[in-house]
PAGUMAR-822918 format. One record per residue (C-alpha): x negated, y negated, z negated; residue number from 0; residue in three letters. Coordinates in nm, 4 decimals, m for minus. Each point is the difference from the previous one (the first is absolute). Layout:
% residues N
PT         X         Y         Z  num  residu
PT         X         Y         Z  NUM     ALA
...
This chain:
% residues 419
PT         X         Y         Z  num  residu
PT   m0.0164   m0.0187   m0.0002    0     UNK
PT   m0.1260   m0.3129    0.1276    1     UNK
PT    0.0098   m0.3147   m0.2689    2     UNK
PT    0.0739   m0.3269    0.1497    3     UNK
PT    0.2071   m0.1253    0.2751    4     UNK
PT   m0.0300    0.2163    0.3544    5     UNK
PT   m0.0646   m0.1577    0.3249    6     UNK
PT    0.3211    0.0751    0.1508    7     UNK
PT   m0.0966   m0.0950    0.3641    8     UNK
PT   m0.2232    0.3317   m0.0144    9     UNK
PT    0.3324    0.1844   m0.0084   10     UNK
PT    0.2539   m0.2268    0.1562   11     UNK
PT    0.0096   m0.0438    0.3836   12     UNK
PT    0.1761   m0.2869    0.1527   13     UNK
PT    0.3722    0.0797    0.0874   14     UNK
PT    0.0143    0.2665   m0.2707   15     UNK
PT    0.2987    0.0562   m0.2188   16     UNK
PT   m0.0935   m0.0081   m0.3806   17     UNK
PT    0.2743    0.1114   m0.2542   18     UNK
PT   m0.0518   m0.0906   m0.3337   19     UNK
PT    0.1177    0.1052   m0.3341   20     UNK
PT    0.3021   m0.2037   m0.1696   21     UNK
PT    0.1447   m0.1094   m0.3011   22     UNK
PT   m0.2479    0.1025   m0.3136   23     UNK
PT   m0.1612    0.2355    0.2342   24     UNK
PT   m0.1639   m0.2910    0.2192   25     UNK
PT   m0.3661    0.0728    0.0205   26     UNK
PT   m0.0709   m0.3534   m0.1005   27     UNK
PT   m0.3833    0.0208    0.0518   28     UNK
PT    0.0540    0.1140    0.3616   29     UNK
PT    0.3056   m0.2081    0.0887   30     UNK
PT   m0.1903   m0.3343   m0.1324   31     UNK
PT   m0.3164    0.1163    0.1963   32     UNK
PT    0.2374    0.0654    0.3194   33     UNK
PT    0.1232   m0.3831   m0.0425   34     UNK
PT   m0.3556   m0.1325   m0.0671   35     UNK
PT   m0.1625    0.2004    0.3131   36     UNK
PT    0.3031   m0.0547    0.2397   37     UNK
PT   m0.1866   m0.2300    0.2109   38     UNK
PT   m0.2705    0.2546    0.0615   39     UNK
PT    0.2500    0.2785    0.0867   40     UNK
PT    0.1200   m0.0968    0.3363   41     UNK
PT    0.3622   m0.0237   m0.0542   42     UNK
PT    0.1966    0.2748   m0.1720   43     UNK
PT    0.3530    0.1032   m0.0803   44     UNK
PT    0.0557    0.0714   m0.3810   45     UNK
PT    0.3308    0.1853   m0.1311   46     UNK
PT    0.0828   m0.0878   m0.3433   47     UNK
PT    0.2851    0.0863   m0.2224   48     UNK
PT    0.1322   m0.1562   m0.2915   49     UNK
PT   m0.2488   m0.2886   m0.1321   50     UNK
PT   m0.0279   m0.1364   m0.3233   51     UNK
PT   m0.3550   m0.1087    0.0138   52     UNK
PT   m0.0924   m0.3347    0.1799   53     UNK
PT   m0.2942    0.1572    0.2308   54     UNK
PT    0.2228   m0.0327    0.3142   55     UNK
PT    0.1117   m0.3626    0.0510   56     UNK
PT    0.0571   m0.2241    0.2927   57     UNK
PT   m0.2889   m0.2007   m0.0733   58     UNK
PT   m0.2131    0.2930    0.0335   59     UNK
PT    0.1566    0.1890    0.2859   60     UNK
PT   m0.2010   m0.0983    0.3209   61     UNK
PT   m0.1436    0.3077    0.1749   62     UNK
PT    0.2695    0.2079   m0.1958   63     UNK
PT    0.3328    0.1246    0.1817   64     UNK
PT    0.2323    0.1228   m0.2894   65     UNK
PT    0.2736    0.2646    0.0377   66     UNK
PT    0.2131    0.1562   m0.2916   67     UNK
PT    0.3125    0.1903   m0.1023   68     UNK
PT    0.1334   m0.3354   m0.1570   69     UNK
PT   m0.0521   m0.3522   m0.1036   70     UNK
PT   m0.0053    0.1099   m0.3785   71     UNK
PT   m0.1806   m0.1450   m0.2695   72     UNK
PT   m0.2575   m0.2528    0.1244   73     UNK
PT    0.0026    0.1424    0.3668   74     UNK
PT    0.3022   m0.2661    0.0151   75     UNK
PT   m0.2697   m0.2813    0.0281   76     UNK
PT   m0.1057    0.1809    0.2942   77     UNK
PT    0.3198    0.0470    0.1672   78     UNK
PT    0.1106   m0.3701   m0.0742   79     UNK
PT   m0.3341   m0.1033    0.1911   80     UNK
PT    0.0940    0.1933    0.2944   81     UNK
PT   m0.3007    0.2455   m0.0479   82     UNK
PT    0.1911    0.3399   m0.0928   83     UNK
PT    0.1134    0.2372    0.2308   84     UNK
PT    0.2901    0.1995   m0.1409   85     UNK
PT    0.0584    0.3893    0.0471   86     UNK
PT    0.3637    0.0655   m0.0930   87     UNK
PT   m0.0209    0.3409   m0.1106   88     UNK
PT    0.1019    0.2172   m0.3123   89     UNK
PT   m0.2883    0.0409   m0.2614   90     UNK
PT    0.0491    0.3918    0.0159   91     UNK
PT   m0.0844   m0.0092    0.3707   92     UNK
PT   m0.3310   m0.1948   m0.0400   93     UNK
PT   m0.1871    0.2955   m0.1013   94     UNK
PT    0.1079    0.2043    0.2621   95     UNK
PT   m0.0838   m0.2840    0.2611   96     UNK
PT   m0.3506   m0.0258   m0.1275   97     UNK
PT   m0.0368    0.3762   m0.0181   98     UNK
PT    0.0982    0.0497    0.3699   99     UNK
PT   m0.2020   m0.2802    0.1250  100     UNK
PT    0.3361   m0.1935    0.1036  101     UNK
PT   m0.1461   m0.2825   m0.2218  102     UNK
PT   m0.3470   m0.0741    0.0709  103     UNK
PT   m0.2702    0.0296   m0.2900  104     UNK
PT   m0.3800   m0.0399    0.1303  105     UNK
PT   m0.1384   m0.1063   m0.3589  106     UNK
PT    0.1650    0.0464   m0.3333  107     UNK
PT   m0.0876   m0.2049   m0.2918  108     UNK
PT    0.0976    0.1930   m0.2976  109     UNK
PT   m0.0429   m0.0165   m0.3904  110     UNK
PT   m0.0657    0.3337   m0.1880  111     UNK
PT   m0.0304    0.0945   m0.3599  112     UNK
PT   m0.3264    0.1971   m0.1097  113     UNK
PT   m0.0150    0.3648   m0.0519  114     UNK
PT    0.0931    0.1203   m0.3452  115     UNK
PT   m0.1484    0.2929   m0.2083  116     UNK
PT   m0.0891    0.2173    0.2953  117     UNK
PT    0.3131   m0.1031    0.2116  118     UNK
PT   m0.0282   m0.2226    0.3365  119     UNK
PT    0.0623   m0.3380    0.0716  120     UNK
PT    0.3735   m0.1210   m0.0425  121     UNK
PT    0.2152   m0.2243    0.2122  122     UNK
PT    0.0858   m0.1850   m0.3264  123     UNK
PT    0.2600   m0.2942    0.0336  124     UNK
PT    0.1125    0.1187    0.3419  125     UNK
PT    0.1015    0.3220    0.2027  126     UNK
PT    0.1399   m0.1755    0.2935  127     UNK
PT   m0.0406   m0.0360    0.3801  128     UNK
PT   m0.3695   m0.1054   m0.0510  129     UNK
PT   m0.0778    0.3629   m0.0716  130     UNK
PT    0.1351    0.1374    0.3277  131     UNK
PT   m0.1586   m0.2731    0.1834  132     UNK
PT   m0.3551    0.0872   m0.1621  133     UNK
PT    0.0741    0.3497    0.1408  134     UNK
PT   m0.0223   m0.1242    0.3703  135     UNK
PT   m0.2216   m0.3115   m0.0292  136     UNK
PT   m0.3412   m0.0332    0.1688  137     UNK
PT   m0.1531   m0.1307   m0.3296  138     UNK
PT    0.1367    0.0200   m0.3516  139     UNK
PT   m0.1704   m0.2517   m0.2600  140     UNK
PT    0.0771    0.0891   m0.3379  141     UNK
PT   m0.0249   m0.2340   m0.3164  142     UNK
PT   m0.0462    0.2079   m0.3146  143     UNK
PT    0.1029   m0.2117   m0.2927  144     UNK
PT   m0.0560    0.1528   m0.3343  145     UNK
PT    0.2921   m0.1943   m0.1520  146     UNK
PT    0.2415    0.1434    0.2336  147     UNK
PT    0.2099    0.3026   m0.1813  148     UNK
PT   m0.0467    0.3470    0.0765  149     UNK
PT    0.3646    0.1055    0.0988  150     UNK
PT    0.1676    0.3260    0.0317  151     UNK
PT    0.1786    0.0991    0.3474  152     UNK
PT   m0.2911   m0.2437    0.1642  153     UNK
PT   m0.3095    0.2247    0.0129  154     UNK
PT   m0.1990   m0.0624    0.2964  155     UNK
PT   m0.0261    0.2997    0.1904  156     UNK
PT   m0.3387    0.1493    0.0917  157     UNK
PT    0.0312   m0.0402    0.3623  158     UNK
PT    0.0489   m0.3472    0.0236  159     UNK
PT   m0.2978   m0.1505    0.1385  160     UNK
PT   m0.1472   m0.3473   m0.1666  161     UNK
PT   m0.2577   m0.1505    0.2174  162     UNK
PT   m0.0932   m0.2731   m0.2156  163     UNK
PT    0.0667   m0.0291   m0.4037  164     UNK
PT   m0.0685   m0.3166   m0.1673  165     UNK
PT    0.0032   m0.1068   m0.3531  166     UNK
PT    0.2897   m0.2264   m0.0898  167     UNK
PT   m0.1227   m0.3500   m0.1249  168     UNK
PT    0.3228   m0.0544   m0.1954  169     UNK
PT    0.3076    0.1748   m0.1916  170     UNK
PT    0.2879    0.0781    0.2008  171     UNK
PT    0.2611   m0.2840    0.0671  172     UNK
PT    0.2287   m0.0834   m0.3054  173     UNK
PT    0.3504   m0.0344    0.0854  174     UNK
PT    0.1381   m0.1501   m0.3155  175     UNK
PT    0.3448   m0.0459   m0.1097  176     UNK
PT   m0.0360   m0.2814   m0.2627  177     UNK
PT    0.2573   m0.2093    0.1047  178     UNK
PT    0.3240    0.0199   m0.1897  179     UNK
PT    0.3405    0.0703    0.2097  180     UNK
PT    0.2050   m0.2586    0.0947  181     UNK
PT    0.3645   m0.0251   m0.1030  182     UNK
PT    0.0955    0.0663    0.3721  183     UNK
PT   m0.2095    0.3471   m0.0248  184     UNK
PT    0.1183    0.0889   m0.3283  185     UNK
PT    0.3726   m0.0424    0.0936  186     UNK
PT   m0.0322    0.2255    0.2894  187     UNK
PT   m0.1902    0.2678   m0.2252  188     UNK
PT    0.2430   m0.0446   m0.2532  189     UNK
PT    0.2919    0.1010    0.2419  190     UNK
PT   m0.2009    0.3005    0.1369  191     UNK
PT   m0.1355    0.1136   m0.3505  192     UNK
PT    0.4112    0.0346   m0.0976  193     UNK
PT    0.0388    0.2672    0.2819  194     UNK
PT   m0.3350    0.2189    0.0232  195     UNK
PT    0.0437    0.2715   m0.2221  196     UNK
PT   m0.2012    0.1703   m0.2453  197     UNK
PT   m0.2006    0.2824    0.1770  198     UNK
PT   m0.0296   m0.1887    0.3473  199     UNK
PT   m0.3100    0.0117    0.1867  200     UNK
PT   m0.0909   m0.3548    0.1080  201     UNK
PT   m0.1715   m0.1394    0.3383  202     UNK
PT   m0.1051   m0.3653   m0.0434  203     UNK
PT   m0.3120   m0.2046    0.0722  204     UNK
PT   m0.1666   m0.2876   m0.1621  205     UNK
PT    0.0757   m0.3666   m0.0100  206     UNK
PT    0.2503   m0.2063   m0.1942  207     UNK
PT    0.3226    0.1654    0.0652  208     UNK
PT   m0.1415    0.3622   m0.0579  209     UNK
PT   m0.1908   m0.1421   m0.3006  210     UNK
PT    0.3238   m0.1170   m0.1212  211     UNK
PT    0.2050    0.3279    0.0388  212     UNK
PT   m0.2772    0.2212   m0.1474  213     UNK
PT    0.0079   m0.2237   m0.2879  214     UNK
PT    0.3828   m0.0112   m0.0184  215     UNK
PT   m0.0255    0.4009   m0.0266  216     UNK
PT   m0.1651    0.0202   m0.3023  217     UNK
PT    0.3202    0.1312   m0.1960  218     UNK
PT    0.0361    0.2949    0.2207  219     UNK
PT   m0.1095    0.3537   m0.0484  220     UNK
PT   m0.1935    0.2753    0.2015  221     UNK
PT   m0.0467   m0.2039    0.3096  222     UNK
PT   m0.2215    0.1260    0.2996  223     UNK
PT   m0.2149   m0.2076    0.2471  224     UNK
PT   m0.0845    0.1221    0.3713  225     UNK
PT   m0.0947   m0.3176    0.1950  226     UNK
PT   m0.1990   m0.1677    0.2667  227     UNK
PT   m0.1708   m0.2307   m0.2288  228     UNK
PT   m0.0302   m0.0232   m0.3911  229     UNK
PT   m0.1685   m0.2492   m0.2284  230     UNK
PT   m0.0037   m0.1119   m0.3492  231     UNK
PT    0.3583   m0.0243   m0.0958  232     UNK
PT    0.0353    0.3725    0.1164  233     UNK
PT   m0.2984    0.0826   m0.2111  234     UNK
PT    0.1918   m0.1855   m0.3280  235     UNK
PT    0.2889    0.2218    0.0424  236     UNK
PT   m0.2106    0.2946    0.0442  237     UNK
PT   m0.1850   m0.0350   m0.3247  238     UNK
PT    0.3095   m0.1367   m0.1803  239     UNK
PT    0.1773    0.3481    0.0601  240     UNK
PT    0.2712   m0.1410    0.2170  241     UNK
PT   m0.1488    0.1875    0.3121  242     UNK
PT   m0.0655    0.3785   m0.0868  243     UNK
PT    0.0710    0.1255    0.3396  244     UNK
PT    0.1904    0.3150   m0.1773  245     UNK
PT    0.2947    0.0071    0.1646  246     UNK
PT   m0.1385   m0.0357    0.3502  247     UNK
PT    0.0968    0.2715    0.2321  248     UNK
PT   m0.3454    0.0208    0.1637  249     UNK
PT   m0.3201   m0.0952   m0.1359  250     UNK
PT    0.1205   m0.0019   m0.3573  251     UNK
PT   m0.2077   m0.1608   m0.2631  252     UNK
PT   m0.1853   m0.1664    0.2643  253     UNK
PT    0.0084   m0.3749    0.1688  254     UNK
PT   m0.0421    0.0042    0.3527  255     UNK
PT   m0.1211   m0.2984    0.2125  256     UNK
PT   m0.1812   m0.0775    0.3064  257     UNK
PT   m0.1942   m0.3153   m0.1190  258     UNK
PT   m0.0721   m0.1407   m0.3320  259     UNK
PT   m0.0260   m0.3787   m0.0613  260     UNK
PT   m0.0300   m0.1805   m0.3245  261     UNK
PT   m0.2541   m0.0927   m0.2519  262     UNK
PT   m0.3052    0.2046   m0.1732  263     UNK
PT    0.2822    0.1422   m0.2336  264     UNK
PT    0.1520    0.1793    0.3022  265     UNK
PT   m0.3300    0.1257    0.1106  266     UNK
PT   m0.0625    0.1439   m0.3535  267     UNK
PT    0.3232    0.1589   m0.0155  268     UNK
PT   m0.0305    0.1860    0.3339  269     UNK
PT   m0.3553    0.1029   m0.0199  270     UNK
PT    0.0050    0.3817   m0.0037  271     UNK
PT    0.3483    0.0175   m0.1365  272     UNK
PT    0.1710    0.3304    0.0555  273     UNK
PT    0.3202   m0.1478   m0.0057  274     UNK
PT   m0.0603   m0.2602    0.2732  275     UNK
PT   m0.0474    0.0763    0.3447  276     UNK
PT   m0.1171   m0.2168    0.3005  277     UNK
PT    0.1436    0.1651    0.2955  278     UNK
PT   m0.0042   m0.0525    0.3678  279     UNK
PT    0.3063   m0.1659    0.1788  280     UNK
PT    0.1172    0.2955    0.1725  281     UNK
PT    0.0869    0.1564   m0.3277  282     UNK
PT    0.0882   m0.3315   m0.2012  283     UNK
PT    0.2091   m0.1485    0.3022  284     UNK
PT    0.1149    0.3418    0.1301  285     UNK
PT    0.3548    0.0492    0.0600  286     UNK
PT    0.0060    0.3444   m0.1120  287     UNK
PT   m0.1733   m0.0870   m0.3321  288     UNK
PT    0.2245   m0.2903   m0.0505  289     UNK
PT    0.3057    0.1898    0.0451  290     UNK
PT   m0.1056    0.2673   m0.2411  291     UNK
PT   m0.0392   m0.2538   m0.2720  292     UNK
PT    0.3462   m0.0055   m0.2083  293     UNK
PT    0.1210   m0.3459   m0.0968  294     UNK
PT   m0.2344   m0.1954    0.1877  295     UNK
PT    0.0339   m0.3649   m0.0327  296     UNK
PT   m0.1745   m0.1920    0.2840  297     UNK
PT   m0.0037   m0.3612   m0.0492  298     UNK
PT   m0.1542   m0.2507    0.2288  299     UNK
PT   m0.0128   m0.3695    0.0989  300     UNK
PT    0.1410   m0.1560    0.2941  301     UNK
PT    0.0159   m0.3545    0.1497  302     UNK
PT    0.3916   m0.0008    0.1356  303     UNK
PT    0.2848    0.2077    0.0206  304     UNK
PT    0.2824   m0.0646    0.2594  305     UNK
PT    0.3674    0.0641   m0.0858  306     UNK
PT   m0.0148    0.3332    0.2041  307     UNK
PT   m0.2487    0.1390   m0.2436  308     UNK
PT   m0.3181   m0.0417    0.2294  309     UNK
PT   m0.3093   m0.1245   m0.1927  310     UNK
PT   m0.3056   m0.1940    0.1302  311     UNK
PT   m0.3306    0.0665   m0.1773  312     UNK
PT   m0.2198   m0.1022    0.2819  313     UNK
PT    0.0433   m0.3737    0.1120  314     UNK
PT    0.0758   m0.3154   m0.1891  315     UNK
PT    0.0504   m0.3128    0.2513  316     UNK
PT   m0.1232    0.1461    0.2946  317     UNK
PT   m0.3288    0.1071   m0.1780  318     UNK
PT   m0.1088    0.3487   m0.1215  319     UNK
PT    0.0443    0.0483   m0.3740  320     UNK
PT    0.0140    0.3364   m0.1510  321     UNK
PT    0.0257    0.2778    0.2214  322     UNK
PT    0.1632    0.3486    0.0570  323     UNK
PT   m0.2357    0.1680   m0.2171  324     UNK
PT    0.1458    0.2792   m0.2180  325     UNK
PT    0.3273   m0.1276   m0.0179  326     UNK
PT    0.1964    0.1940    0.2228  327     UNK
PT   m0.1967    0.3315   m0.1064  328     UNK
PT    0.1267   m0.0490   m0.3595  329     UNK
PT    0.3388   m0.1540    0.1162  330     UNK
PT    0.0752    0.3108    0.1854  331     UNK
PT   m0.1572    0.2443   m0.2506  332     UNK
PT    0.2065   m0.1478   m0.2834  333     UNK
PT    0.3061    0.0385    0.2085  334     UNK
PT   m0.0670    0.3695    0.0354  335     UNK
PT   m0.0967    0.0596   m0.3603  336     UNK
PT    0.2730    0.1803   m0.2101  337     UNK
PT    0.1130   m0.2961   m0.2256  338     UNK
PT   m0.2455   m0.2360    0.1427  339     UNK
PT    0.0696   m0.3703    0.1146  340     UNK
PT   m0.1809   m0.2616    0.2004  341     UNK
PT   m0.0071   m0.3544   m0.1046  342     UNK
PT   m0.0749   m0.3022    0.2371  343     UNK
PT   m0.0492   m0.2826   m0.2591  344     UNK
PT   m0.0398   m0.3826    0.0665  345     UNK
PT    0.0759   m0.3526   m0.1353  346     UNK
PT    0.3165   m0.1301    0.1228  347     UNK
PT   m0.1521   m0.2990    0.1458  348     UNK
PT   m0.3241   m0.1364    0.1411  349     UNK
PT   m0.2505   m0.1370   m0.2758  350     UNK
PT    0.1442   m0.3464    0.0484  351     UNK
PT    0.3381    0.0895   m0.0281  352     UNK
PT    0.0982   m0.1435    0.3266  353     UNK
PT    0.0608    0.3120    0.2139  354     UNK
PT    0.1862    0.3065   m0.1060  355     UNK
PT   m0.1746    0.3709    0.0631  356     UNK
PT    0.3339    0.1497    0.0382  357     UNK
PT    0.0756   m0.1136    0.3499  358     UNK
PT    0.2569    0.0543    0.2748  359     UNK
PT   m0.2508    0.1407    0.2351  360     UNK
PT   m0.3826    0.0423   m0.0293  361     UNK
PT   m0.1572   m0.3118    0.1001  362     UNK
PT   m0.3114    0.1876    0.1313  363     UNK
PT    0.1983    0.2431    0.1778  364     UNK
PT   m0.2573    0.2498   m0.1521  365     UNK
PT    0.2131    0.2955   m0.1914  366     UNK
PT   m0.2528    0.1790   m0.2136  367     UNK
PT    0.2506    0.2191   m0.1674  368     UNK
PT    0.2819    0.0818    0.2259  369     UNK
PT    0.4030   m0.0194   m0.1343  370     UNK
PT    0.0061    0.3785    0.0231  371     UNK
PT   m0.2748    0.0403   m0.2588  372     UNK
PT    0.0901   m0.2953   m0.2378  373     UNK
PT    0.1230    0.1401   m0.3691  374     UNK
PT   m0.0303   m0.2534   m0.2763  375     UNK
PT   m0.0863   m0.3601    0.0338  376     UNK
PT   m0.1052   m0.2098   m0.3183  377     UNK
PT   m0.0005   m0.3866   m0.0680  378     UNK
PT   m0.0278   m0.1974   m0.3314  379     UNK
PT    0.3770    0.0036    0.0626  380     UNK
PT    0.0893    0.3719   m0.0099  381     UNK
PT   m0.0424    0.3116    0.1870  382     UNK
PT    0.2021    0.0970    0.3069  383     UNK
PT    0.0694    0.3633    0.0864  384     UNK
PT    0.0364    0.0124    0.3802  385     UNK
PT   m0.0144    0.3908    0.0305  386     UNK
PT    0.2841    0.1313    0.2453  387     UNK
PT    0.1683   m0.3346    0.0157  388     UNK
PT    0.1600   m0.1393    0.3113  389     UNK
PT   m0.1451   m0.3485    0.0993  390     UNK
PT    0.2540   m0.2162   m0.1331  391     UNK
PT   m0.0398    0.1381   m0.3275  392     UNK
PT   m0.3874    0.0064    0.0111  393     UNK
PT    0.0543   m0.4089    0.0805  394     UNK
PT    0.2143   m0.0499   m0.2947  395     UNK
PT   m0.2447    0.1971   m0.2276  396     UNK
PT   m0.3105   m0.1874    0.1147  397     UNK
PT    0.1954   m0.3352   m0.0298  398     UNK
PT    0.0608    0.0951   m0.3486  399     UNK
PT   m0.3654   m0.0038   m0.0741  400     UNK
PT   m0.0968   m0.2971    0.1913  401     UNK
PT   m0.0637   m0.3239   m0.1940  402     UNK
PT    0.3147   m0.1724   m0.0623  403     UNK
PT   m0.0548   m0.3122    0.1836  404     UNK
PT   m0.0171    0.2024    0.3314  405     UNK
PT    0.3091    0.2516   m0.0555  406     UNK
PT    0.2441   m0.2066    0.1553  407     UNK
PT   m0.2150   m0.0761    0.3191  408     UNK
PT   m0.0939    0.3714    0.0480  409     UNK
PT    0.3857    0.0736   m0.0298  410     UNK
PT    0.0712   m0.2181    0.2572  411     UNK
PT   m0.2631    0.1434    0.2277  412     UNK
PT    0.1893    0.3263   m0.0275  413     UNK
PT    0.3317   m0.1423    0.0908  414     UNK
PT   m0.1204   m0.2132    0.2647  415     UNK
PT   m0.2977    0.1747    0.1738  416     UNK
PT   m0.1886   m0.2399    0.2489  417     UNK
PT    0.0980    0.1191    0.3575  418     UNK
């Protein structure tokens, strides 16, 4: 293993597609080197995922062409600057796309945890599509980070070729949840906590609304976790005994996720923990897996919902925001789960309160979740159950959870549709 920052020009060719680890598994030593050395690389494509670091920004983008499955986290700034090409695909399909070569991967930059007690390396904080990309890439550069946790389910196979291993110059990125949930998020979380049963298995993410929801479930019992991304708030529920995974119909006693965010607390909890597994997306997001988890409650945020139940999670004001991600994987999986429910959560208005997010028709004409897939929709004003409702009843139920100042206008839009 080499110390110091590598000369990436020895490994990356002009026109290459470079695939980088995401979330807390972003290999910061390598991605920062990529940005610093970009002028010497002759122009490369960079596939990024959900970004929480400030490594890639519009001010440092010359010579780099960015692509992603969504404008998530700080990738939104690249989208706002017109520097991010979006691949609107389900998260569960990214791994097979890279494995088959349909998505190119010439060079992979990946973070790994060092071997432990005679065992090999671990993918640590992520077991995602980057692994599939690494199997086909011409060059794999691994950043070995001693502060990355060694996680179960994410062992690096012996046949994965690593062309260059470098020593990490810093600890993994910390994704903290220090900010207290606002009144709006707390109200949405309170509505959901009232209907989520004890013994349910939860899928959610990290951010203000998921954090508020998890905090609001502190009085529940025997919950389970099966998710795409988990952070500090999820760890708090595990360590407090609210999450036991005891009633899961698969992976009983085990928390399962594809990605780990959070702070050093989360890293300590998941490190070599037999009750916590970081599994590939073909498992965590797989239809057969999700359908076999009874009482799966999938709770995800969207940007707007129209009166037929269609939801947009990809565009805001004509600019990419969010993305398809694992949204439909979990919505459909929860609908096929015995006793499962799929919740789409959103504030009833924009941040300035001037526009409703419950709308007659989607302004972006982008329907991420179709009206045939919608289940429950939650705002701070309540929860609308749309399953098996006709379109008129759906509109009535959605108007009832819209902000009061917009309800009359929404009702008029139903009575007097534009020709």
